[in-house]
N, CA, C and O of each residue as an XYZ file, in Angstrom:
892
protein
N     -23.501    -14.659      4.131
C     -24.632    -13.719      4.063
C     -25.775    -14.197      3.288
O     -25.557    -14.965      2.352
N     -26.963    -13.836      3.564
C     -28.013    -14.171      2.680
C     -28.096    -13.186      1.504
O     -27.365    -12.196      1.470
N     -29.046    -13.478      0.477
C     -29.098    -12.846     -0.790
C     -29.385    -11.399     -0.508
O     -28.878    -10.612     -1.307
N     -30.069    -10.915      0.430
C     -30.446     -9.580      0.699
C     -29.164     -8.834      1.141
O     -28.771     -7.843      0.525
N     -28.557     -9.305      2.163
C     -27.326     -8.775      2.688
C     -26.288     -8.586      1.523
O     -25.634     -7.557      1.360
N     -26.221     -9.657      0.770
C     -25.242     -9.713     -0.234
C     -25.477     -8.484     -1.239
O     -24.535     -7.770     -1.583
N     -26.681     -8.297     -1.652
C     -26.966     -7.213     -2.522
C     -26.822     -5.797     -1.869
O     -26.405     -4.864     -2.554
N     -27.182     -5.611     -0.469
C     -27.107     -4.371      0.061
C     -25.646     -4.037      0.319
O     -25.309     -2.857      0.417
N     -24.699     -5.098      0.442
C     -23.211     -4.894      0.926
C     -22.425     -4.203     -0.218
O     -21.294     -3.757     -0.022
N     -23.116     -4.118     -1.543
C     -22.314     -3.414     -2.578
C     -21.988     -1.991     -2.289
O     -20.961     -1.539     -2.795
N     -22.785     -1.168     -1.484
C     -22.333      0.183     -1.174
C     -22.471      0.200      0.303
O     -23.571     -0.019      0.810
N     -21.438      0.443      1.014
C     -21.376      0.452      2.511
C     -20.906      1.818      2.900
O     -19.925      2.377      2.411
N     -21.739      2.333      3.874
C     -21.406      3.672      4.315
C     -20.804      3.606      5.784
O     -21.392      3.029      6.699
N     -19.702      4.183      5.916
C     -18.969      4.130      7.383
C     -19.012      5.467      7.883
O     -18.483      6.398      7.275
N     -19.636      5.606      8.998
C     -19.813      6.982      9.790
C     -18.500      7.565      9.885
O     -17.450      6.945     10.055
N     -18.663      8.941      9.748
C     -17.511      9.776      9.780
C     -17.468     10.752     10.972
O     -18.316     11.641     11.050
N     -16.482     10.610     11.927
C     -16.541     11.220     13.058
C     -16.026     12.828     13.107
O     -16.144     13.556     14.093
N     -15.529     13.146     12.034
C     -14.804     14.523     11.968
C     -15.519     15.570     11.202
O     -15.022     16.682     11.027
N     -16.791     15.191     10.700
C     -17.436     16.170      9.808
C     -18.488     17.106     10.606
O     -18.554     17.033     11.833
N     -19.191     17.863      9.971
C     -20.048     18.850     10.583
C     -21.452     18.166     10.905
O     -22.210     18.563     11.789
N     -21.678     17.146     10.113
C     -22.908     16.483     10.333
C     -23.056     15.508     11.505
O     -22.089     14.752     11.593
N     -23.931     15.337     12.355
C     -23.905     14.308     13.450
C     -24.075     13.019     12.887
O     -24.571     12.891     11.768
N     -23.663     11.944     13.646
C     -23.570     10.633     13.098
C     -24.964     10.216     12.742
O     -25.148      9.500     11.757
N     -26.007     10.648     13.531
C     -27.396     10.070     13.290
C     -27.863     10.745     12.005
O     -28.606     10.123     11.245
N     -27.456     12.016     11.717
C     -27.851     12.696     10.498
C     -27.220     12.033      9.333
O     -27.870     11.860      8.302
N     -25.928     11.636      9.447
C     -25.168     10.855      8.372
C     -25.978      9.707      8.071
O     -26.450      9.597      6.939
N     -26.183      8.873      8.919
C     -26.876      7.554      8.759
C     -28.468      7.803      8.093
O     -28.918      7.017      7.260
N     -29.096      8.769      8.485
C     -30.358      8.968      7.938
C     -30.137      9.404      6.354
O     -30.811      8.907      5.452
N     -29.146     10.361      6.141
C     -29.090     10.831      4.877
C     -28.545      9.697      3.837
O     -28.903      9.687      2.659
N     -27.720      8.825      4.345
C     -27.207      7.626      3.586
C     -28.378      6.634      3.343
O     -28.508      6.101      2.241
N     -29.260      6.376      4.404
C     -30.397      5.516      4.118
C     -31.396      6.098      3.174
O     -31.995      5.436      2.327
N     -31.541      7.409      3.380
C     -32.618      8.036      2.464
C     -32.102      7.936      1.078
O     -32.922      7.816      0.168
N     -30.684      7.978      0.787
C     -30.203      7.909     -0.536
C     -30.237      6.245     -1.057
O     -29.795      5.958     -2.170
N     -30.693      5.401     -0.321
C     -30.742      4.164     -0.706
C     -29.694      3.144     -0.212
O     -29.707      1.960     -0.549
N     -28.846      3.663      0.561
C     -27.610      2.809      1.135
C     -28.361      1.749      2.190
O     -29.093      2.121      3.106
N     -28.070      0.498      1.915
C     -28.718     -0.498      2.705
C     -27.700     -1.122      3.757
O     -27.976     -2.182      4.320
N     -26.511     -0.436      4.008
C     -25.480     -0.943      4.758
C     -24.802      0.087      5.552
O     -24.027      0.835      4.956
N     -24.993      0.240      6.880
C     -24.284      1.086      7.644
C     -23.302      0.616      8.604
O     -23.683     -0.169      9.473
N     -22.073      0.994      8.566
C     -21.034      0.525      9.515
C     -20.826      1.716     10.484
O     -20.312      2.766     10.097
N     -21.272      1.502     11.847
C     -21.008      2.512     12.781
C     -19.551      2.431     13.333
O     -19.111      1.502     14.011
N     -18.903      3.488     12.962
C     -17.467      3.582     13.441
C     -17.177      4.626     14.340
O     -17.296      5.770     13.900
N     -16.781      4.454     15.635
C     -16.578      5.481     16.617
C     -15.240      5.165     17.312
O     -15.141      4.624     18.413
N     -14.316      5.535     16.599
C     -12.941      5.091     17.064
C     -12.498      5.826     18.393
O     -12.524      7.043     18.573
N     -12.147      4.999     19.159
C     -11.613      5.560     20.549
C     -12.636      6.045     21.475
O     -12.326      6.618     22.519
N     -13.926      5.818     21.101
C     -14.977      6.359     21.910
C     -15.321      5.512     23.165
O     -14.981      4.329     23.139
N     -15.954      5.989     24.248
C     -16.232      5.341     25.389
C     -17.445      4.641     25.220
O     -18.200      4.991     24.313
N     -17.770      3.603     26.043
C     -18.993      2.932     25.905
C     -20.280      3.831     25.945
O     -21.208      3.664     25.153
N     -20.272      4.720     26.845
C     -21.488      5.447     27.022
C     -21.756      6.320     25.637
O     -22.905      6.671     25.368
N     -20.706      6.634     24.822
C     -20.955      7.370     23.763
C     -21.540      6.436     22.615
O     -22.408      6.807     21.826
N     -20.996      5.270     22.625
C     -21.500      4.103     21.781
C     -22.986      3.903     21.848
O     -23.713      3.777     20.863
N     -23.399      3.883     23.208
C     -24.710      3.524     23.537
C     -25.589      4.661     23.138
O     -26.665      4.457     22.574
N     -25.131      5.907     23.432
C     -25.980      7.004     23.048
C     -26.270      7.247     21.714
O     -27.347      7.688     21.310
N     -25.133      6.907     20.901
C     -25.190      7.086     19.428
C     -26.041      5.935     18.896
O     -26.814      6.182     17.970
N     -25.970      4.683     19.404
C     -26.876      3.638     18.910
C     -28.351      3.863     19.292
O     -29.217      3.355     18.580
N     -28.655      4.514     20.259
C     -30.048      4.936     20.591
C     -30.637      5.695     19.557
O     -31.849      5.636     19.350
N     -29.779      6.496     18.804
C     -30.282      7.231     17.756
C     -30.231      6.566     16.366
O     -31.093      6.752     15.507
N     -29.192      5.808     16.221
C     -28.976      5.132     14.924
C     -29.711      3.908     14.783
O     -30.214      3.673     13.684
N     -29.848      3.116     15.698
C     -30.575      1.686     15.463
C     -32.092      1.947     14.951
O     -32.568      1.262     14.046
N     -32.768      2.911     15.544
C     -34.175      2.981     15.050
C     -34.196      3.578     13.584
O     -35.176      3.359     12.872
N     -33.246      4.247     13.173
C     -33.195      4.723     11.780
C     -32.916      3.592     10.823
O     -33.496      3.485      9.742
N     -31.938      2.694     11.298
C     -31.582      1.532     10.306
C     -32.836      0.704     10.153
O     -33.141      0.215      9.066
N     -33.628      0.535     11.347
C     -34.845     -0.164     11.411
C     -35.870      0.347     10.465
O     -36.479     -0.413      9.712
N     -36.068      1.645     10.500
C     -37.031      2.315      9.669
C     -36.750      2.155      8.164
O     -37.660      2.081      7.338
N     -35.486      2.107      7.864
C     -35.215      2.152      6.436
C     -34.802      0.755      5.930
O     -34.505      0.574      4.749
N     -34.790     -0.223      6.849
C     -34.406     -1.631      6.503
C     -32.955     -1.622      6.130
O     -32.584     -2.143      5.078
N     -32.109     -1.035      6.977
C     -30.662     -0.949      6.712
C     -29.905     -1.748      7.514
O     -30.109     -1.672      8.726
N     -28.919     -2.640      7.026
C     -28.088     -3.361      7.874
C     -27.160     -2.635      8.907
O     -26.388     -1.788      8.458
N     -27.167     -2.863     10.096
C     -26.228     -2.140     10.981
C     -25.035     -3.034     11.377
O     -25.205     -4.069     12.021
N     -24.011     -2.671     11.036
C     -22.647     -3.325     11.454
C     -21.896     -2.488     12.420
O     -21.823     -1.268     12.273
N     -21.370     -3.080     13.347
C     -20.506     -2.371     14.417
C     -18.968     -2.534     14.093
O     -18.501     -3.653     13.880
N     -18.195     -1.401     14.061
C     -16.893     -1.437     13.737
C     -16.158     -1.984     15.020
O     -16.340     -1.478     16.128
N     -15.327     -3.038     14.801
C     -14.421     -3.510     15.916
C     -15.055     -4.169     17.286
O     -14.562     -5.198     17.749
N     -16.059     -3.584     17.841
C     -16.622     -3.969     19.040
C     -17.540     -5.189     18.991
O     -18.740     -5.031     18.768
N     -17.040     -6.343     19.182
C     -17.831     -7.596     19.085
C     -18.847     -7.602     20.363
O     -20.013     -7.970     20.220
N     -18.343     -7.180     21.593
C     -19.265     -7.133     22.571
C     -20.415     -6.091     22.467
O     -21.509     -6.310     22.989
N     -20.152     -5.010     21.816
C     -21.191     -3.943     21.679
C     -22.184     -4.552     20.711
O     -23.391     -4.381     20.883
N     -21.685     -5.294     19.646
C     -22.679     -5.747     18.683
C     -23.528     -6.855     19.260
O     -24.684     -6.982     18.856
N     -23.043     -7.650     20.162
C     -23.884     -8.557     20.916
C     -24.787     -7.764     21.905
O     -25.956     -8.136     22.010
N     -24.383     -6.783     22.585
C     -25.243     -6.142     23.431
C     -26.436     -5.363     22.840
O     -27.501     -5.251     23.448
N     -26.207     -4.831     21.626
C     -27.282     -3.991     21.154
C     -28.030     -4.897     19.996
O     -28.928     -4.354     19.352
N     -27.713     -6.137     19.743
C     -28.337     -6.855     18.689
C     -28.100     -6.419     17.178
O     -28.943     -6.529     16.287
N     -26.837     -5.914     17.036
C     -26.600     -5.381     15.656
C     -26.568     -6.511     14.713
O     -26.501     -7.676     15.105
N     -26.619     -6.137     13.338
C     -26.512     -7.346     12.236
C     -25.304     -7.932     12.266
O     -25.201     -9.117     11.952
N     -24.280     -7.230     12.625
C     -22.893     -7.847     12.518
C     -21.780     -7.031     13.041
O     -22.003     -6.092     13.806
N     -20.583     -7.354     12.658
C     -19.413     -6.680     13.135
C     -18.407     -6.683     12.101
O     -18.287     -7.668     11.372
N     -17.563     -5.511     11.955
C     -16.537     -5.447     10.993
C     -15.168     -5.342     11.788
O     -14.973     -4.374     12.524
N     -14.257     -6.309     11.642
C     -12.921     -6.485     12.351
C     -11.891     -5.864     11.584
O     -11.833     -6.007     10.363
N     -11.065     -5.175     12.242
C      -9.896     -4.612     11.723
C      -8.624     -5.796     11.645
O      -8.709     -6.897     12.190
N      -7.658     -5.410     10.998
C      -6.583     -6.379     10.802
C      -5.929     -6.807     12.168
O      -5.326     -7.878     12.237
N      -6.048     -5.968     13.259
C      -5.467     -6.184     14.547
C      -6.521     -6.544     15.603
O      -6.261     -6.618     16.804
N      -7.614     -6.742     15.117
C      -8.829     -7.020     15.995
C      -9.036     -8.629     16.279
O      -8.122     -9.427     16.069
N     -10.193     -8.988     16.726
C     -10.553    -10.421     17.003
C     -10.530    -11.169     15.717
O     -10.846    -10.635     14.654
N     -10.152    -12.413     15.821
C     -10.118    -13.329     14.727
C     -11.684    -13.532     14.346
O     -12.513    -13.766     15.225
N     -12.038    -13.424     12.943
C     -13.417    -13.836     12.448
C     -13.955    -15.061     13.018
O     -15.154    -15.104     13.291
N     -13.124    -16.160     13.247
C     -13.668    -17.306     13.676
C     -14.076    -17.237     15.220
O     -15.065    -17.853     15.616
N     -13.337    -16.517     16.025
C     -13.708    -16.257     17.356
C     -15.022    -15.387     17.470
O     -15.906    -15.653     18.284
N     -15.077    -14.359     16.618
C     -16.333    -13.587     16.567
C     -17.513    -14.419     16.197
O     -18.614    -14.298     16.733
N     -17.213    -15.311     15.211
C     -18.431    -16.166     14.967
C     -18.921    -17.006     16.103
O     -20.118    -17.232     16.279
N     -17.970    -17.461     16.865
C     -18.298    -18.204     18.018
C     -19.183    -17.482     19.033
O     -20.088    -18.058     19.637
N     -18.887    -16.238     19.184
C     -19.492    -15.295     20.137
C     -20.869    -14.871     19.638
O     -21.849    -14.990     20.374
N     -20.966    -14.375     18.393
C     -22.112    -13.919     17.773
C     -23.008    -14.834     17.057
O     -24.136    -14.442     16.759
N     -22.587    -16.099     16.731
C     -23.525    -17.005     16.098
C     -23.554    -16.992     14.589
O     -23.056    -16.057     13.962
N     -24.121    -18.001     14.011
C     -24.072    -18.229     12.596
C     -24.747    -17.151     11.797
O     -24.372    -16.863     10.661
N     -25.776    -16.545     12.422
C     -26.455    -15.565     11.588
C     -25.983    -14.177     11.433
O     -26.466    -13.429     10.584
N     -25.026    -13.817     12.259
C     -24.442    -12.607     12.387
C     -23.487    -12.432     11.137
O     -22.904    -13.411     10.671
N     -23.356    -11.296     10.660
C     -22.350    -10.936      9.535
C     -21.010    -10.565     10.149
O     -20.918     -9.725     11.043
N     -19.942    -11.242      9.622
C     -18.658    -11.098     10.216
C     -17.798    -10.452      8.971
O     -17.531    -11.148      7.991
N     -17.436     -9.260      9.054
C     -16.527     -8.624      7.962
C     -15.024     -8.608      8.599
O     -14.838     -8.636      9.816
N     -14.106     -8.565      7.758
C     -12.751     -8.537      8.068
C     -11.992     -7.580      7.116
O     -12.430     -7.309      5.998
N     -10.952     -7.130      7.559
C     -10.047     -6.147      6.885
C      -8.745     -6.759      6.387
O      -8.024     -7.477      7.080
N      -8.497     -6.397      5.066
C      -7.287     -6.935      4.366
C      -6.550     -5.853      3.510
O      -7.106     -4.784      3.260
N      -5.399     -6.119      3.103
C      -4.664     -5.387      2.287
C      -3.884     -6.044      1.091
O      -3.399     -5.445      0.131
N      -3.862     -7.424      1.345
C      -3.221     -8.210      0.281
C      -4.184     -9.441     -0.060
O      -5.145     -9.746      0.646
N      -3.827    -10.082     -1.177
C      -4.513    -11.249     -1.540
C      -4.387    -12.402     -0.408
O      -5.322    -13.124     -0.063
N      -3.092    -12.448      0.101
C      -2.875    -13.378      1.244
C      -3.718    -13.163      2.417
O      -4.213    -14.125      3.004
N      -3.890    -12.105      2.749
C      -4.806    -11.622      3.966
C      -6.399    -11.907      3.587
O      -7.215    -12.253      4.441
N      -6.705    -11.725      2.266
C      -7.952    -11.987      2.018
C      -8.277    -13.407      2.014
O      -9.345    -13.839      2.449
N      -7.346    -14.136      1.519
C      -7.531    -15.713      1.590
C      -7.652    -16.174      2.976
O      -8.462    -17.041      3.304
N      -6.702    -15.489      3.937
C      -6.693    -15.942      5.327
C      -8.080    -15.660      6.029
O      -8.590    -16.433      6.840
N      -8.678    -14.355      5.586
C      -9.994    -14.099      6.154
C     -11.038    -14.989      5.757
O     -11.970    -15.271      6.510
N     -10.896    -15.500      4.448
C     -11.929    -16.491      3.938
C     -11.852    -17.750      4.659
O     -12.888    -18.353      4.941
N     -10.625    -18.228      5.003
C     -10.369    -19.449      5.732
C     -10.904    -19.486      7.199
O     -11.250    -20.490      7.822
N     -10.901    -18.204      7.620
C     -11.330    -18.070      9.107
C     -12.824    -17.617      9.187
O     -13.290    -17.133     10.219
N     -13.568    -17.804      8.018
C     -14.959    -17.598      8.012
C     -15.567    -16.215      7.866
O     -16.729    -16.029      8.227
N     -14.876    -15.295      7.382
C     -15.362    -13.972      7.080
C     -16.358    -14.068      6.058
O     -16.160    -14.870      5.146
N     -17.505    -13.303      6.071
C     -18.592    -13.085      5.280
C     -18.240    -12.177      4.021
O     -18.742    -12.384      2.917
N     -17.371    -11.198      4.270
C     -16.898    -10.287      3.286
C     -15.635     -9.638      3.813
O     -15.371     -9.590      5.014
N     -14.865     -9.138      2.852
C     -13.661     -8.498      3.301
C     -13.590     -6.908      2.804
O     -13.774     -6.623      1.620
N     -13.352     -6.062      3.651
C     -13.130     -4.709      3.304
C     -11.461     -4.546      2.936
O     -10.559     -4.677      3.763
N     -11.309     -4.273      1.702
C      -9.854     -4.311      1.153
C      -9.308     -2.976      0.865
O      -9.912     -2.330      0.009
N      -8.273     -2.440      1.421
C      -7.782     -1.115      1.128
C      -6.432     -0.891      1.804
O      -5.725     -1.778      2.285
N      -6.162      0.464      1.774
C      -6.814      1.543      1.113
C      -6.558      1.643     -0.295
O      -5.472      1.347     -0.794
N      -7.714      2.126     -1.045
C      -7.497      2.387     -2.477
C      -6.469      3.442     -2.656
O      -5.525      3.230     -3.417
N      -6.589      4.649     -1.963
C      -5.517      5.714     -1.927
C      -5.499      6.197     -0.497
O      -6.236      5.766      0.391
N      -4.567      7.153     -0.362
C      -4.376      7.620      1.126
C      -5.557      8.279      1.606
O      -6.191      9.030      0.866
N      -5.922      8.036      2.874
C      -7.049      8.600      3.523
C      -6.583      9.061      4.880
O      -5.722      8.402      5.465
N      -7.126     10.218      5.455
C      -6.821     10.765      6.772
C      -7.713      9.928      7.882
O      -7.434     10.075      9.072
N      -8.642      9.170      7.540
C      -9.517      8.514      8.460
C      -8.806      7.299      9.152
O      -9.332      6.728     10.107
N      -7.656      6.945      8.666
C      -6.972      5.773      9.315
C      -5.662      6.076      9.757
O      -4.876      6.681      9.027
N      -5.348      5.673     10.979
C      -4.097      6.113     11.629
C      -3.036      5.123     11.240
O      -1.904      5.572     11.056
N      -3.233      3.931     11.100
C      -2.180      2.980     10.661
C      -2.555      2.495      9.261
O      -3.269      1.521      9.021
N      -2.025      3.240      8.441
C      -2.331      3.000      6.974
C      -1.413      1.983      6.316
O      -0.183      2.017      6.335
N      -2.163      1.096      5.746
C      -1.317     -0.043      4.856
C      -1.031      0.450      3.463
O      -1.329      1.574      3.057
N      -0.416     -0.506      2.755
C       0.052     -0.030      1.396
C      -1.116      0.363      0.515
O      -2.132     -0.333      0.514
N      -1.019      1.427     -0.220
C      -2.094      1.783     -1.106
C      -2.221      0.874     -2.363
O      -1.234      0.594     -3.043
N      -3.409      0.445     -2.632
C      -3.642     -0.531     -3.725
C      -3.747     -0.177     -5.172
O      -3.212     -0.767     -6.111
N      -4.610      1.004     -5.213
C      -4.930      1.494     -6.508
C      -5.621      0.384     -7.351
O      -5.745     -0.749     -6.886
N      -6.108      0.739     -8.696
C      -6.879     -0.311     -9.467
C      -6.298     -1.546     -9.528
O      -6.952     -2.566     -9.307
N      -5.031     -1.562     -9.831
C      -4.260     -2.880    -10.180
C      -4.273     -3.860     -8.988
O      -4.284     -5.083     -9.133
N      -4.270     -3.185     -7.720
C      -4.261     -4.044     -6.562
C      -5.550     -4.831     -6.427
O      -5.534     -6.015     -6.090
N      -6.607     -4.202     -6.677
C      -8.079     -4.947     -6.641
C      -8.158     -5.870     -7.742
O      -8.708     -6.958     -7.574
N      -7.573     -5.486     -9.054
C      -7.654     -6.437    -10.085
C      -6.998     -7.792     -9.748
O      -7.525     -8.873    -10.008
N      -5.789     -7.636     -9.141
C      -5.043     -8.794     -8.745
C      -5.704     -9.560     -7.778
O      -5.707    -10.781     -7.935
N      -6.317     -9.026     -6.718
C      -7.058     -9.796     -5.682
C      -8.248    -10.466     -6.193
O      -8.483    -11.621     -5.839
N      -9.072     -9.802     -7.047
C     -10.207    -10.366     -7.695
C      -9.794    -11.608     -8.570
O     -10.443    -12.654     -8.546
N      -8.707    -11.428     -9.319
C      -8.203    -12.496    -10.040
C      -7.726    -13.678     -9.307
O      -7.955    -14.799     -9.761
N      -7.070    -13.511     -8.190
C      -6.728    -14.682     -7.269
C      -7.829    -15.361     -6.762
O      -7.817    -16.590     -6.690
N      -8.913    -14.603     -6.351
C     -10.067    -15.324     -5.895
C     -10.854    -16.091     -7.056
O     -11.456    -17.143     -6.837
N     -10.801    -15.501     -8.255
C     -11.550    -16.191     -9.258
C     -10.794    -17.447     -9.698
O     -11.426    -18.445    -10.044
N      -9.323    -17.420     -9.692
C      -8.526    -18.559    -10.038
C      -8.757    -19.770     -9.035
O      -8.558    -20.928     -9.400
N      -9.176    -19.454     -7.784
C      -9.318    -20.493     -6.769
C     -10.786    -20.857     -6.557
O     -11.138    -21.675     -5.707
N     -11.674    -20.177     -7.415
C     -13.116    -20.416     -7.339
C     -13.712    -20.168     -6.119
O     -14.615    -20.880     -5.679
N     -13.166    -18.987     -5.414
C     -13.768    -18.588     -4.077
C     -14.743    -17.488     -4.266
O     -14.343    -16.486     -4.859
N     -15.949    -17.536     -3.849
C     -16.877    -16.510     -3.911
C     -16.863    -15.782     -2.611
O     -17.633    -16.137     -1.719
N     -16.046    -14.798     -2.444
C     -15.962    -13.999     -1.183
C     -16.153    -12.474     -1.630
O     -15.338    -12.029     -2.439
N     -17.107    -11.700     -1.190
C     -17.301    -10.387     -1.489
C     -16.104     -9.537     -1.032
O     -15.679     -9.533      0.123
N     -15.590     -8.798     -2.075
C     -14.377     -7.954     -1.670
C     -14.900     -6.482     -1.908
O     -15.353     -6.108     -2.990
N     -14.792     -5.703     -0.807
C     -15.285     -4.355     -0.836
C     -14.128     -3.281     -0.738
O     -13.480     -3.171      0.302
N     -13.898     -2.538     -1.783
C     -12.893     -1.450     -1.803
C     -13.107     -0.338     -0.734
O     -14.233      0.127     -0.557
N     -12.180      0.030     -0.120
C     -12.249      1.134      0.857
C     -11.103      2.080      1.014
O      -9.981      1.633      0.774
N     -11.220      3.246      1.360
C     -10.077      4.062      1.493
C      -9.852      5.153      0.615
O      -9.081      5.016     -0.335
N     -10.486      6.299      0.846
C     -10.372      7.527     -0.101
C     -10.988      7.559     -1.268
O     -10.631      8.356     -2.136
N     -12.053      6.649     -1.460
C     -12.820      6.644     -2.680
C     -13.723      7.675     -2.986
O     -14.542      8.059     -2.151
N     -13.628      8.229     -4.287
C     -14.438      9.325     -4.658
C     -15.456      8.820     -5.722
O     -15.324      7.694     -6.203
N     -16.479      9.655     -6.095
C     -17.384      9.271     -7.075
C     -16.859      8.835     -8.381
O     -17.361      7.878     -8.970
N     -15.851      9.514     -8.858
C     -15.239      9.318    -10.075
C     -14.461      7.951    -10.083
O     -14.077      7.484    -11.155
N     -14.239      7.336     -8.942
C     -13.529      6.125     -8.959
C     -14.424      4.806     -9.065
O     -13.948      3.701     -9.323
N     -15.684      5.038     -8.852
C     -16.673      3.844     -8.688
C     -16.678      2.948     -9.933
O     -16.614      1.725     -9.808
N     -16.752      3.551    -11.152
C     -16.908      2.662    -12.296
C     -15.614      1.809    -12.465
O     -15.676      0.593    -12.646
N     -14.535      2.439    -12.404
C     -13.285      1.863    -12.606
C     -12.973      0.691    -11.430
O     -12.337     -0.327    -11.706
N     -13.440      0.936    -10.250
C     -13.227     -0.083     -9.340
C     -14.058     -1.344     -9.516
O     -13.613     -2.484     -9.383
N     -15.315     -1.024     -9.830
C     -16.398     -2.134    -10.119
C     -15.817     -2.970    -11.291
O     -16.010     -4.185    -11.334
N     -15.118     -2.327    -12.225
C     -14.654     -3.167    -13.396
C     -13.462     -3.981    -13.045
O     -13.066     -4.769    -13.904
N     -12.797     -3.908    -11.855
C     -11.723     -4.830    -11.549
C     -12.200     -6.101    -11.184
O     -11.398     -7.032    -11.115
N     -13.502     -6.286    -10.918
C     -14.144     -7.558    -10.552
C     -14.402     -7.778     -9.040
O     -14.604     -8.896     -8.566
N     -14.381     -6.604     -8.299
C     -14.658     -6.674     -6.893
C     -16.281     -6.559     -6.775
O     -17.045     -6.333     -7.714
N     -16.607     -6.748     -5.522
C     -18.153     -6.854     -5.148
C     -18.710     -5.543     -4.953
O     -19.834     -5.316     -5.399
N     -17.971     -4.515     -4.252
C     -18.585     -3.177     -4.036
C     -17.594     -2.315     -3.408
O     -16.396     -2.597     -3.452
N     -18.083     -1.180     -2.772
C     -17.214     -0.178     -2.206
C     -17.729      0.250     -0.982
O     -18.918      0.051     -0.735
N     -16.947      0.853     -0.122
C     -17.277      1.535      1.133
C     -16.792      2.894      1.184
O     -15.657      3.179      0.801
N     -17.634      3.773      1.658
C     -17.290      5.238      1.670
C     -17.607      5.741      3.037
O     -18.360      5.175      3.829
N     -16.956      6.868      3.242
C     -17.171      7.537      4.466
C     -17.093      9.167      4.254
O     -18.138      9.788      4.061
N     -16.014      9.738      4.290
C     -15.801     11.272      4.282
C     -16.501     11.733      2.871
O     -17.188     12.755      2.864
N     -16.340     11.065      1.839
C     -16.792     11.665      0.460
C     -18.240     11.821      0.495
O     -18.733     12.814     -0.041
N     -19.098     10.812      1.159
C     -20.476     11.035      1.204
C     -20.859     12.050      2.341
O     -21.688     12.938      2.144
N     -20.222     11.876      3.524
C     -20.556     12.681      4.682
C     -20.451     14.162      4.427
O     -21.268     14.994      4.820
N     -19.324     14.414      3.702
C     -19.044     15.890      3.516
C     -19.558     16.417      2.178
O     -19.337     17.558      1.770
N     -20.260     15.491      1.535
C     -20.891     16.166      0.147
C     -21.972     17.092      0.538
O     -22.664     16.948      1.545
N     -22.083     18.113     -0.374
C     -23.195     19.080     -0.259
C     -24.594     18.479      0.178
O     -25.223     18.918      1.141
N     -25.034     17.400     -0.647
C     -26.196     16.713     -0.320
C     -25.826     15.260     -0.157
O     -25.736     14.608     -1.197
N     -25.595     14.645      1.005
C     -25.101     13.369      1.288
C     -26.011     12.296      0.657
O     -25.533     11.315      0.088
N     -27.366     12.514      0.775
C     -28.281     11.495      0.323
C     -28.169     11.421     -1.227
O     -28.138     10.320     -1.776
N     -28.113     12.500     -1.891
C     -28.022     12.486     -3.307
C     -26.725     11.851     -3.811
O     -26.691     11.109     -4.792
N     -25.620     12.203     -3.051
C     -24.311     11.699     -3.416
C     -24.446      9.908     -3.379
O     -24.073      9.187     -4.304
N     -25.006      9.468     -2.212
C     -25.234      8.161     -2.119
C     -26.141      7.542     -3.274
O     -25.828      6.506     -3.860
N     -27.192      8.209     -3.521
C     -28.175      7.620     -4.557
C     -27.368      7.673     -5.981
O     -27.506      6.708     -6.732
N     -26.642      8.617     -6.330
C     -25.896      8.657     -7.511
C     -24.905      7.516     -7.591
O     -24.796      6.816     -8.598
N     -24.158      7.348     -6.451
C     -23.070      6.373     -6.320
C     -23.691      5.014     -6.546
O     -23.213      4.232     -7.368
N     -24.821      4.717     -5.774
C     -25.548      3.396     -5.910
C     -25.827      3.243     -7.435
O     -25.499      2.224     -8.042
N     -26.376      4.178     -7.959
C     -26.891      4.021     -9.431
C     -25.561      3.548    -10.335
O     -25.655      2.677    -11.201
N     -24.427      4.176    -10.046
C     -23.214      3.729    -10.716
C     -22.851      2.333    -10.525
O     -22.552      1.609    -11.475
N     -22.873      1.920     -9.250
C     -22.569      0.654     -9.009
C     -23.476     -0.380     -9.601
O     -23.010     -1.371    -10.163
N     -24.820     -0.158     -9.481
C     -25.709     -0.999    -10.105
C     -25.590     -1.156    -11.682
O     -25.775     -2.218    -12.276
N     -25.278     -0.034    -12.231
C     -25.085     -0.127    -13.614
C     -23.924     -0.911    -14.103
O     -23.907     -1.555    -15.152
N     -22.835     -0.785    -13.139
C     -21.641     -1.690    -13.587
C     -21.952     -3.104    -13.325
O     -21.498     -3.999    -14.039
N     -22.761     -3.335    -12.257
C     -23.169     -4.759    -12.132
C     -23.953     -5.448    -13.202
O     -23.753     -6.583    -13.635
N     -24.928     -4.546    -13.586
C     -25.845     -4.991    -14.826
C     -24.839     -5.264    -15.969
O     -24.901     -6.336    -16.572
N     -23.960     -4.374    -16.272
C     -23.197     -4.475    -17.453
C     -22.140     -5.642    -17.291
O     -21.763     -6.195    -18.324
N     -21.678     -6.024    -16.178
C     -20.882     -7.118    -15.889
C     -21.691     -8.529    -16.234
O     -21.120     -9.436    -16.840
N     -22.938     -8.625    -15.838
C     -23.759     -9.697    -15.931
C     -24.085     -9.921    -17.286
O     -24.223    -11.090    -17.644
N     -24.249     -8.908    -18.189
C     -24.522     -9.011    -19.560
C     -23.334     -9.591    -20.296
O     -23.464    -10.420    -21.196
N     -22.144     -9.111    -19.868
C     -20.960     -9.654    -20.523
C     -20.695    -11.234    -20.273
O     -20.200    -11.982    -21.117
N     -21.083    -11.594    -19.047
C     -21.005    -13.073    -18.625
C     -21.872    -13.897    -19.578
O     -21.962    -15.116    -19.433
């Protein structure tokens, strides 16, 4: 990832299918709050629903200068010219996705353990979404819950090997978790329902981004 993508990937918003807000409204609220990274997730949706949603979402991302990442569907990312794709643990290999999408596309992978994070790195992933932090209803096949100690361990393993791979925590994260998670040494966080179901999603995103940036500045001072 380039420097701009690296910075914007610290807070990732994943669209939430079961809320009262439309996907397009969620994206606009997240972008309005300063989120520079949208992952469009439409689990089990047919192609026509993907295309209809992208007709609404892609112009919003362009207007706000927001990266648009497609969940799972490499072919859809190619078709609509998205910025990249995020692959689940049982989806396409990152190396194969890279072959299809090219060197400039962002390839994200999913992991639950330090071993899986290292495997994703070896296969060329640009970042890894690691979770779940706690139990979440948005995932059908839930891996082992990590909690703070799990992220601390993974960040430590990467540091020990001098590997600079952005690790993004995901899974049931609330605003009160942000500071603690960032202090484990990870790169950032991904949120979905907590932001989409907030009374003011844009404000929720803005406040969360402020927390993340505060912890990043604090960590830089310590170094």
